[in-house]
C-alpha positions in Angstrom: 3.2 -22.9 15.7 1.7 -20.6 18.1 -1.2 -21.3 20.6 -2.7 -19.6 23.2 -0.9 -21.1 26.0 2.1 -20.5 24.3 4.1 -17.8 26.3 4.9 -15.5 23.1 1.5 -16.5 21.9 0.2 -12.4 22.5 3.6 -10.9 20.6 2.8 -13.6 17.6 -0.7 -12.6 17.4 -0.1 -8.9 17.5 -0.2 -7.0 14.0 1.2 -3.3 13.6 -1.8 -1.4 14.7 -2.5 -2.4 18.4 -6.0 -1.5 17.8 -6.9 -5.0 16.9 -6.8 -7.3 19.6 -7.5 -10.6 18.3 -7.0 -13.9 19.7 -6.6 -16.4 17.1 -6.8 -20.5 18.1 -3.8 -21.1 15.8 -0.8 -19.0 14.3 1.5 -21.0 12.0 5.3 -19.6 11.0 5.9 -21.3 7.2 9.0 -21.6 5.6 8.2 -23.7 2.7 5.4 -24.1 0.0 4.4 -27.4 1.7 3.6 -25.4 5.2 1.7 -23.3 3.5 -0.5 -26.5 1.9 -0.5 -28.2 5.3 -2.1 -25.2 6.7 -4.9 -25.3 4.2 -5.6 -29.0 4.5 -5.8 -28.4 8.3 -8.0 -25.4 8.3 -10.4 -27.2 5.8 -10.5 -30.0 7.8 -11.1 -28.6 11.2 -13.3 -25.6 9.7 -11.4 -23.0 10.6 -10.9 -19.7 9.4 -7.5 -19.2 7.8 -6.3 -15.8 7.1 -2.5 -15.3 5.2 -0.1 -12.6 6.9 3.2 -11.6 5.2 3.6 -8.4 7.2 0.6 -7.7 9.2 -0.1 -4.1 8.1 -3.2 -4.1 7.1 -5.0 -0.9 8.4 -8.2 -2.7 9.4 -6.4 -5.7 10.5 -7.6 -7.9 8.1 -4.4 -10.2 8.5 -5.2 -11.7 11.8 -9.3 -11.6 12.2 -9.7 -15.0 11.8 -9.1 -18.9 13.5 -6.4 -19.8 12.0 -3.5 -17.1 11.3 -0.7 -18.7 8.2 2.2 -16.4 8.7 4.6 -16.2 5.7 7.1 -13.8 7.2 10.1 -16.5 7.2 9.6 -17.0 3.3 11.6 -13.5 3.2 14.2 -14.7 0.6 15.4 -12.2 -2.3 16.9 -14.0 -5.2 18.8 -11.4 -8.2 19.5 -12.4 -11.0 21.5 -9.2 -12.2 21.9 -9.8 -15.5 18.6 -10.0 -16.2 17.7 -7.5 -14.2 14.5 -9.9 -11.8 14.1 -10.9 -8.5 12.1 -14.0 -7.2 11.1 -12.6 -3.7 9.3 -14.9 -1.1 6.1 -13.5 0.3 7.3 -12.8 3.7 10.2 -10.4 2.7 9.9 -6.7 3.9 11.2 -3.6 2.4 13.7 -3.2 4.7 15.2 -6.6 3.7 14.2 -6.0 -0.1 16.2 -2.8 -0.2 19.1 -3.4 1.5 19.3 -6.8 -0.9 18.9 -4.3 -4.3 21.3 -2.3 -2.7 24.2 -4.3 -3.3 23.2 -4.6 -6.8 22.4 -0.9 -7.4 19.1 -2.2 -8.6 15.3 -1.2 -7.3 11.8 -1.9 -7.5 8.9 0.4 -6.4 8.1 0.0 -2.3 7.0 2.0 0.7 8.4 4.3 2.7 8.0 1.7 6.0 10.3 -1.0 5.9 8.3 -3.5 7.9 5.3 -4.0 5.1 6.0 -7.0 3.0 5.7 -7.8 -0.5 2.5 -10.1 -0.6 0.2 -7.6 0.3 1.5 -4.7 -0.8 1.9 -5.9 -3.9 -1.9 -7.2 -4.3 -3.1 -4.0 -3.3 -1.1 -2.3 -6.0 2.0 -0.8 -4.1 2.9 2.9 -3.8 6.0 4.7 -2.9 8.6 7.2 -3.8 9.7 6.1 -7.2 6.1 4.8 -8.2 6.0 8.0 -10.5 9.1 6.7 -12.3 8.2 2.9 -12.4 5.0 2.4 -11.8 3.1 1.5 -9.1 4.7 -2.2 -7.5 1.8 -4.4 -9.0 2.9 -2.9 -12.7 6.6 -4.3 -11.9 5.3 -8.1 -11.4 6.4 -10.5 -13.9 4.8 -13.7 -12.7 3.4 -14.7 -9.0 3.6 -18.2 -7.4 0.3 -18.5 -6.1 -1.8 -21.8 -3.7 -5.0 -22.2 -4.4 -7.4 -23.4 -1.8 -7.1 -26.9 -2.9 -3.2 -27.1 -2.4 -2.7 -26.8 -6.1 0.1 -24.2 -7.1 0.1 -22.1 -10.3 1.6 -19.7 -11.7 0.1 -16.8 -12.8 1.6 -14.3 -16.1 1.1 -12.7 -18.9 1.1 -16.1 -20.9 -0.6 -18.2 -18.1 -3.4 -17.9 -16.0 -3.8 -14.5 -17.3 -7.4 -13.8 -15.8 -5.6 -14.6 -12.0 -2.6 -12.6 -13.1 -4.7 -9.7 -13.4 -6.8 -10.0 -10.2 -3.8 -10.0 -8.0 -2.3 -6.8 -9.5 -4.7 -4.8 -7.5 -7.1 -6.8 -6.3 -5.9 -7.3 -3.1 -4.8 -10.4 -1.2 -6.8 -13.4 0.8 -9.3 -13.4 -2.3 -8.4 -15.9 -4.6 -5.4 -17.8 -3.5 -2.0 -17.4 -1.7 0.8 -15.5 -3.0 3.7 -17.7 -2.0 6.3 -15.6 -4.0 6.6 -12.8 -6.5 9.4 -12.0 -9.6 9.8 -8.5 -10.7 11.9 -6.6 -12.9 13.7 -4.2 -11.9 15.6 -0.9 -12.6 18.6 0.7 -12.3 19.0 3.1 -9.2 21.7 3.7 -6.7 22.5 7.3 -5.6 19.8 9.8 -5.6 18.8 12.9 -3.9 16.6 13.1 -0.8 14.9 16.3 0.1 12.7 17.4 2.9 10.7 21.0 2.5 8.6 23.1 5.7 5.9 25.5 5.6 3.9 27.2 8.3 0.5 26.0 8.3 -0.6 29.7 7.0 0.8 28.7 3.3 0.2 25.8 3.0 -3.0 26.4 0.5 -0.6 28.3 -1.5 1.7 26.0 -1.8 -0.7 23.2 -2.6 -1.9 24.8 -5.5 1.6 25.5 -6.9 2.0 21.3 -6.5 -1.4 20.8 -8.4 -0.3 23.4 -11.2 3.0 21.5 -11.5 4.1 18.6 -9.6 1.2 16.1 -9.8 -0.1 14.4 -13.2 1.5 17.9 -15.3 5.1 19.4 -14.9 6.9 17.7 -12.8 9.1 15.0 -14.3 8.9 11.4 -13.7 12.2 11.5 -11.6 10.3 13.4 -8.9 8.9 11.5 -6.4 7.1 12.8 -3.0 4.5 12.9 0.1 3.1 15.7 1.4 2.1 15.6 5.2 0.2 18.4 7.3 1.1 17.4 10.8 2.3 18.7 14.1 5.5 18.9 15.1 7.1 20.5 18.1 3.5 21.6 19.0 2.7 23.3 15.7 0.9 22.3 12.7 2.9 22.5 9.9 2.8 21.0 6.1 6.0 18.8 5.4 7.1 17.5 1.9 9.6 14.5 1.8 10.4 13.1 -1.1 13.1 11.8 -3.6 14.6 12.9 -7.5 16.6 10.3 -9.4 19.5 12.7 -10.5 22.1 15.1 -9.1 21.4 17.5 -6.0 21.5 20.6 -8.7 19.1 18.2 -10.9 16.7 18.0 -8.2 17.0 21.5 -7.0 16.4 22.9 -10.5 13.1 20.7 -10.3 11.7 22.2 -7.5 12.5 25.7 -8.2 8.8 27.2 -8.4 8.0 25.2 -5.0 11.1 26.7 -3.4 10.2 30.2 -4.4 6.5 29.9 -2.5 6.4 32.0 0.8 7.5 30.3 3.9 9.3 27.4 2.6 12.2 26.1 4.1 14.5 23.3 3.3 14.9 20.8 6.1 16.3 17.5 4.6 18.8 17.8 2.2 21.1 14.5 1.1 22.4 12.8 -1.6 23.2 9.1 -0.8 21.5 5.5 -2.1 17.8 5.1 -2.1 18.3 2.8 0.6 20.0 5.2 3.2 17.4 8.2 1.5 14.3 6.4 2.1 15.3 4.9 5.5 16.3 9.1 6.5 13.7 11.4 4.9 10.4 10.1 7.0 12.6 10.0 10.2 14.5 13.3 10.1 14.4 16.0 12.0 11.5 14.3 13.6 9.8 10.8 12.7 6.6 11.5 10.6 4.2 10.7 12.3 5.5 12.2 15.8 3.4 10.2 17.8 4.1 8.5 21.2 4.7 4.8 21.8 2.2 2.2 21.8 -1.0 4.3 20.2 -3.8 3.1 18.1 -4.9 4.6 14.6 -7.1 4.8 12.3 -7.4 6.4 8.6 -9.5 6.8 6.0 -8.2 7.0 2.1 -9.8 9.3 -0.8 -8.8 9.6 -4.3 -8.8 13.3 -5.9 -9.1 13.7 -9.6 -9.5 17.3 -9.9 -7.6 20.6 -8.7 -8.8 22.7 -5.7 -8.8 26.0 -5.6 -7.1 28.3 -2.6 -10.1 28.2 -1.1 -11.1 25.2 -0.9 -7.4 24.4 0.3 -8.1 26.7 3.4 -11.3 25.4 4.1 -9.7 22.0 4.7 -6.6 23.6 6.7 -9.0 25.3 8.7 -10.5 22.3 9.5 -7.7 20.5 10.6 -6.7 22.7 12.6 -9.6 22.2 14.8 -9.2 18.4 15.4 -9.0 17.6 19.4 -5.9 15.2 18.4 -2.8 16.0 18.6 -1.3 13.4 16.6 -3.5 13.6 13.3 -2.1 13.8 9.9 -3.5 14.7 6.5 -1.5 13.1 3.8 -1.3 13.6 -0.1 0.7 10.7 -2.4 0.6 12.3 -6.0 -0.1 10.4 -8.6 0.8 11.0 -12.3 3.9 9.9 -14.5 3.8 6.0 -15.1 1.3 5.3 -12.8 -1.2 7.5 -15.0 0.3 5.7 -18.2 -0.4 2.1 -18.0 -3.2 1.1 -19.9 -6.7 1.1 -18.7 -7.6 -2.4 -17.6 -4.1 -3.3 -17.7 -4.4 -4.8 -14.0 -6.7 -4.8 -11.5 -5.6 -1.4 -10.0 -8.2 0.6 -11.1 -7.0 4.2 -10.4 -5.3 5.7 -12.8 -7.2 8.8 -13.7 -6.2 10.6 -10.5 -3.8 13.7 -9.6 -3.4 12.4 -5.7 -4.6 9.8 -3.1 -5.1 11.0 0.2 -5.9 10.2 3.9 -6.3 11.7 7.1 -5.6 9.9 10.0 -5.7 9.9 14.0 -3.9 8.4 16.8 -5.0 7.6 20.3 -3.7 5.9 23.5 -7.2 5.7 25.7 -10.4 4.0 24.9 -11.9 7.6 26.6 -9.7 9.0 23.3 -11.2 7.1 20.3 -14.7 8.1 20.3 -14.3 11.9 20.1 -11.3 11.2 17.6 -13.1 8.9 15.4 -16.0 11.3 15.7 -13.7 14.1 14.3 -12.3 12.0 11.4 -15.7 11.2 10.0 -17.0 14.4 10.5 -13.7 15.8 8.7 -14.2 13.3 5.5 -17.9 14.5 5.6 -16.3 18.0 4.7 -14.1 17.1 2.6 -16.0 14.3 0.4 -16.8 16.9 -2.2 -13.6 17.3 -3.6 -13.0 13.5 -4.1 -13.8 11.1 -7.1 -15.5 8.7 -4.6 -12.8 6.2 -4.5 -10.3 5.3 -1.8 -6.7 2.8 -2.2 -7.4 -0.6 -1.2 -3.8 -1.2 0.6 -5.4 1.5 3.5 -9.0 -0.7 4.0 -10.9 1.1 6.5 -14.1 -0.9 8.4 -16.2 1.7 8.2 -15.6 2.3 4.3 -19.1 2.6 2.8 -19.5 0.3 -0.3 -15.7 -1.0 -0.5 -16.3 -2.5 -3.9 -17.1 0.8 -5.7 -14.4 2.4 -3.9 -11.7 0.0 -4.1 -12.4 -1.3 -7.7 -15.1 0.4 -9.2 -15.7 -1.1 -12.6 -13.7 -3.8 -12.2 -15.6 -5.3 -9.5 -17.5 -7.6 -11.7 -14.5 -9.3 -13.3 -13.0 -9.7 -10.0 -16.2 -11.5 -8.7 -16.1 -13.7 -12.3 -12.2 -14.4 -11.7 -13.2 -15.3 -7.6 -15.5 -17.8 -8.7 -13.2 -19.5 -10.9 -10.0 -20.1 -8.8 -11.7 -19.9 -5.4 -15.3 -21.2 -5.8 -15.6 -22.2 -2.1 -14.8 -19.1 -1.0 -11.7 -20.5 0.9 -9.8 -16.9 0.9 -12.3 -14.2 2.7 -13.1 -11.6 5.0 -15.2 -8.2 5.7 -13.8 -6.8 2.2 -13.0 -9.5 0.4 -14.4 -9.9 -3.4 -17.4 -12.0 -3.1 -18.7 -14.7 -4.8 -21.7 -12.7 -5.9 -22.6 -9.2 -6.3 -21.1 -8.5 -9.3 -23.6 -7.3 -10.8 -25.6 -7.4 -14.1 -22.8 -5.6 -16.2 -20.6 -8.3 -18.0 -16.6 -8.5 -16.5 -14.7 -5.9 -18.3 -12.2 -8.7 -18.1 -13.7 -12.1 -18.1 -12.0 -15.5 -17.3 -9.5 -16.8 -19.3 -11.3 -19.9 -21.2 -10.4 -23.4 -20.4 -9.5 -25.1 -17.3 -7.1 -23.3 -14.5 -3.1 -24.4 -15.0 -1.8 -26.1 -12.3 1.6 -27.2 -11.2 3.4 -24.8 -13.7 4.8 -22.3 -11.0 8.3 -20.2 -11.1 10.9 -21.9 -9.6 13.1 -18.7 -9.4 16.2 -20.2 -11.9 
């Protein structure tokens, strides 16, 4: 337990983004389920607003903006059943730890490129990574979750028990329905893969993006290909980078990229065949870190989904606007969809973004308060120019406080279902934050996925055996 008077308080309260300097009254590091129950009872008794934190990577700082932080980072176990190809993972386990453990079994589950991100928040927002085109979003691989409700009771959420809660936590985001304590995942065989990095001078980016849309997103590309595209500055020059993986040999990967490698100006920057663990660690940091920013910076970014291909002229307009940024550390990122992400049946879970070509975001970094104003203004101006190309939705794992109509942006037509399930599992709105699912506001439209009839099934949680 950490109080404001403790010498390590400021380190304990700090989350990933230094933009959010919040002073909670109490931070509690939980190690077992019972610790979480005590925290919820304490918060109720003292009328504290409590929020759970697993990795602290909320881009809007929502894992610390409260009176009491319930920190789950010490619940970081990874228990693997190599025969069944399953793993029971504690809420606070980060992908650096998870990938290292799974590497020993030559097994895998989709995860993010950032190793500091923890499982609980990531999964509940969907969870995108290099292998999502082959294996789906992280939440699509969930078998069950152990969840503590506001009254301290523990429930199992799965396809057979508390099905509505299971539906909601897979895309409905964290701090809405209960505290996810641990998750059971289906794993996949994966060990060595090909990792690659491409670079284009910025003037050749629009043509390369047209080729990517044509053959490397929802059409053409093999599921084994996963990547991200980053428009940013390296060594003072704007460039377009592509960092990715191919589940196969180097020759198979090179063949899969053949038409892209034929585009004008392309350079092969990274070329490695190694374990997923090694490749994932290397490709976003070499030969330069992505993004290449100074220490102790603050960040803001806005996500936007795109459902249709853009023309060469469209991309030229976007790249020209990017070049006008006053910020030397901006980045425009593309995360392609397609493959298994888009094959998941609509309504299978609360992750609604299944009919898109790509998620994108534009982000800026700054060091001083004087830089923040003009940089954020440019971010807003950039998104106004970009908005006509987008479908009006945003990735809920990249929240922004200024997001307009966040319920529609993050969940679309699924929001009424989430409201109904929220009323069943958290009727007193114990779990809430600025962009949480509300007890009201679902609209007149009936829920697409109404709550499962009957009472909540309690005390039926997974033990990991």
